[in-house]
Phi, psi and omega in degrees: 000136181285117181258001179291152175296156181274333183224144167288145170292132187293325180291318177294324176296320178297320178298326175295322175299314182294333174293330175293325174296318179295327175300321179296323177293329181274347186286114183292343179279346177278134179308144192301315181295324177295326180294319179291330177289327175295326173300320177296319179296316177304314182295317179298318178300315184293323176302312181294323178302314180290323182291329187253300190279314181294327179302315180294317178298318180300316180298318181290325179293319177299321179294320178300316180293317182297324182270000181054044183291141178290321179268103180260062184299312183287328176297315178295317180299319179300319178294318180296319179296315180301317179297317181292319179294320180297320177296317179294324179296321176299315178294321178301314180300316181298313181295317181299314181297322179294318180295319179299321177296317180292326175299316179297323177296337178257026173068023173237111183243125173272121180275101180272139179269086181280128184300329185276314188262349180050054189296331181294317178303319184283338184268321191271144175281174178300315181298321181293317178295325177295318178298317180297318180297319177294322178297317178296314183293321187268334188243329192256312193300330181294343180264004185241125171231107182299147172259115181276122187269125176230187188297334182262003180284125172270092190301322182300324180286347182270352188246122175273136184283004172251014183250164174243135185226154164256129166273122185250134176244126178249118186231153172261153182299329184272006180245133172288160179287079182240195181294346178286347177298139176276120179256150177215162181239131179236120179270137176281122186279060187285347175281333183264332185235139176304133183294327185252121185248118180273125178288121183302138184291328186296344182281349184277131183300142182297326183283355180231080184299140184258130176274310184275148167267133186259136173236138173240145174279145177306322179305315184288326177295316178298314181297322183297325183246021189295334180295337178299336180283338190240337180299134179086346179255320180238150175259121181203159177254333183221138178237131174234138181220129181224146185282147174219156174213135183253142173240130183249163171297124185274357179284156176212159183254140173255141182280169176259018182288110183290341180276353183255129182292156177300325178301314180292320179299317180295320179299317178294320180299321179293326176294324176300321182300326181296337181246015184290168183299150177284128178260322183208140171238119176255134184221158177302125185295346177277355183299131179292159187297325182296332179281320177293324177298317178299316181298314181301319181289315184292327182262000179056049180290124180268168183301324184277352176284156177268116172251103196245116171287137182216188176290167189298329193264120179269166180051055177297347179300336177298339179291352171300331180260020182299129185281148173263107178252015178248211181290152181297332182288358177279351175228168186295151173275132183289141173266115179299125181298141185277144172270134179281115179298330183290339173271311190288345179286352185237159184290330180221160179297329182287323174300320181294314183290331177301327185276332189190141169301143181236132179242123175251152180229101180278152357272011178297323174260159178287130174291343180305333179297323177287317179298329176291323177305314181282319182297313180295325178295331186292339181230357177297120183297341180278342181282130180253329183209154176227131174235141182207146170265137176235123176249308172221139175226165181292162182300316176246076191286117175292332181294311179295323176302316179294323179295322177294319177295326179298320178298317178299331179270011174086011179277151173272116185243126177240125178239122172264109184249131182269108182286343185261019175294112193303129181070000170248011184302312184296317179299318181291326175299315180294318178297321181300317180294318180298316183290321177299316179297332181278354179097008176282139175281108184257129176241151181250014173075209186259131187304323186266358184230130170286142178264106186245359179294156183242075190242145169216132183229126180240131180247128178241159171256112180235121182053044178065016179239145174283126179236129184255144175235130185240147166243130174231126185224179179253352184230171183285162179274067190233108185301320182289314180298330182293349175270351184236324182271137171274132182204150176263145173228125176252130174247127185213153172247010180308117191302314184287322177296316180298321178294323178290326173299317177299323178294327176296316177299321179294321178297320179297320181284327185224078188293347178282344179278150179241139182233154177263128179243110180265340184245304180285149170254122191237124172272144001267016190280312190230353190300305185298315181297314182293322180292318175301317181298317182289325174294316178301323180296321177293322177298314179299320179297317180296318181293335178270004176089007179271160174294136180221133183207144174232130175238129179231139170234112186223160170284318185218139176229099183225354182291118187291328178297314180289324177297319178299321176297320179293323175299317179297321179294320178299316179294337177272008178074027171280129176285128183232122178238129187233141171241106185240115183289314190249245184288133176221106179276347177288136178256109184275162169072021179264123182300133180080000180225311189212031186291343179266010183249129174237139183229133171235163175224139183240123173237124186206204185302320178255153176278117180289115188234340184289148173250128182225139178232131180231127176239128190299319174053047179052040174099335177267077194297134170270121179238126180234142162255147187210155175272355192253133165280169178269078178227152180304319182297322182285328183275325190243341189233015178220160169267112180231156181224130169249138185237132176287146173260113183265328181294123186295325180292321178289322176300317180296324180294316179297315181298322180293321178296323177296318180295324177296323175298316182291340177272354184298123175236025180239314184242002180271134174248149178271127172271114181233182185290341178275345183052044183260008172056044178288133179291147170297130184282139180284320181060224179269004183280157175295150180291128178234122172246105197300321182297320177290322180294322179295318178301314180296321178296313180293326176300317178294319180295323177295323177296316179296320176300315182297317179295320179296320180292319178297315180298318182292321181293331177289327182276318183232071186297337182242009182259169177280161181288133176277121182305326184293342180303313182289322183294317187288324187285347176262000000 
């Protein structure tokens, strides 16, 4: 009898994903500056994990204890997570120290202010220390106001969970380190001052040539001169200062007050988050016990909270922006984004889409093609309306700028903006107000459903007829993310698909209405039923002796209903190949349960973000791009859209990119029952790094497209493009 568990715990699975990020930081083949940036990504991921996932587990574990429950599932899970995080933290420290050593070997030295060795004093000359002091006096100190902690201070309310602080203890020689010690809180002004400070080269004496370039962290500069904040104000003989960082529960409550707008409710909810329960306190492991005891008491740290000793430097996520002041080979070489020949061959984006569906794959392709789609629509006299979903956008969004210009040009613009996009709530609230003031019709969707679909619909009047153009994608309309996240974008004039996209917008506005979707798969209306049907169809094909196969590329696979269906398909001898970047609750390769299922995960230069579903369908393959992962929230509690790819040439491109991923023997890891992130072995095969191979493949396809267009324009310079031209040349 099989005694193995049926599902991986999703939180433990997520930690395995973050360990893959840490593997990239440890990988000696990755350029050195990129490795330190991967440490920043690992840290940022872990912060969000504690704010969101651990917070929920913690609440349920506290309830188990309060109710004296016999099954302490969440309590045990909390312990397992803590053990796994502690192991990863040890590895993180090892990798970080090794990278810092290698940076010094490459003439980039970070001058760390170690409390024991006072390394800055020993490294810097008099002139350098004078420059630093002037920098502190002229640039930094004006941004710092210490918080003096007394008996009525609610310390938790003074700490922002996105901040870095020093807990400072001021003591007299005749006083033991007890509660009589004066404590204070000093926030590092990293929003106002660059975190990494380069020591100017000109300060080094000519007679003493310098090999290394020195960088100091803002934290260390503050620590080095921290007595300037207290001298003359407090009387003390000894000062100790150690870094701390707080992580809070990221959940917030919305009221049921019908008289209060969602905008106002969200604003109040975000303020609640600032005072939410403490989930984790990370502190410098050198901090003396009397200071940690004070913190536990002042912050009301409970037994189930994580009180984590760590390295001195908090918010390691800032290292994502670590500057390269050394050789260019210390960071990745940029891949120039490709221009789509299918767009640039025509005078307007609408002329291009009229001739052929167009599929872009960011960041291999330029995101500018989408911004042009919206920009041209904003002033095209034939365009009458623009509709778009917004979940996350860039800080200075050209898309929103174009939408505002469209209103000025008399277009009807409707924006469905999701105010509950986690950690982008405040930005989206501000954008909503800006767009409303500009005359855009702003909707906030359905109260009980997040709007996560990636849709844009433009309506033109052509020959006295309304003609719709749709964009359906897998990623957000975010210019910055499109340079890092891989995502698909489909542009189409397919009449029925465009009408169904319009129906999705109507459903969002009027959720009581019901629509029939023959092409799109729409959550929460049809996704679960349609996915079950397509899996069942593959099972039936296998049972009838036909080839049956399912290929999925997802960020997360945790929905137990769908995983159970995949297990049934495996037992029916359906071949199942999965590419799962993050959480994967499915356990592959178990005899009698999942032996026909293989799973890999790829972590590399770009963040793998597109969702793709392929069902063999007895040779007539169904290929979908989708905004939805296979999670209960995406299937049942969000508005998501999956779109079929009908064009055979575009379908072939997606399938080829998937095959290149499956051939990856450089950055692909095997997801197995041990969750040990073992790399796919190269063996005697040629080295394949799928992201680079995909870029080269798409580069070749763009060249072939360009040649086909040139040839066609020479033959039919005044005729329309024949759709078969693209199909045949591939």
